[in-house]
N, C-alpha and C positions, 0 to 999 in steps of 0.2 A: 161931232158928238162921240164917234167911236175912238178917236185918238185920246181924249182925256180919260175915257174908261179904261182903255188898254194901258195907258201910262199909270193910272192908279193901281190897277191889278199888278203890274210889274213892280211898282214900288212896294206894295204890301208883301209880295213874294220875296223881294230883296231884303226887306227889313226882317221878316220872319226867319229867313235863312241865316242872316247875320246873328240874330239873337240865339238861334239854335247852336251855331258854331261856338259862340262865346260860352254857353253854359255846359256844353258837352265836356265831360272829363273833370269837371270841377266838383270835388267832394266837399261837403260841409262837415266840419268838426264841431264838437260841443264840449264845453267845460262848465262845471257847476261849482259855485262858491256858496258856502254857508256863512251868512252874516251873523254878527253878534246879536242883533235885534231884528225886528221886522225889516225886510228888504226895502231899501230906498231906491226907487226906479232910476233917479238921476245918478246916484252913486254907482249903481249896477251898470248902467250904460257907459259911464265914464271909465269904469274899471275894465270893461271888456274892450272898449276902444283903445285904451292905453296899452293893454297887454297884447291883444290880438288884432287890432284894427277891425274888430267885428262889432256885432250888436248884442246888447244885453237886455234881458227882460226879467222882471221879478215874477215869481209864482205867487199869485194873490194870497195875501195873508200869511205868508210863510217867511222863513229866513233864507230861502234859496234864490240865488241869482243864476240864471242860465245864460251862458255866452254861446253865440253861434258865429263861426268864422270860417274862412276858406282854409282848408288843410294845406300845409306846406308840402310841396312835392320834392 
């Protein structure tokens, strides 16, 4: 009973440590595009993926597409 518990705790600590190391030092950058009409979510996401390999989201009911991506170092 103790071995599986200790193993589970060890695995959780290992995974959390790995995730922390991966995200440290990574800064996120943002760029905004003004669309000609109301922002289309698919077009916004595709544009951000093509340009920055990031993700894009429309601001509801506006012409603005916001891209979030990892900054180049």
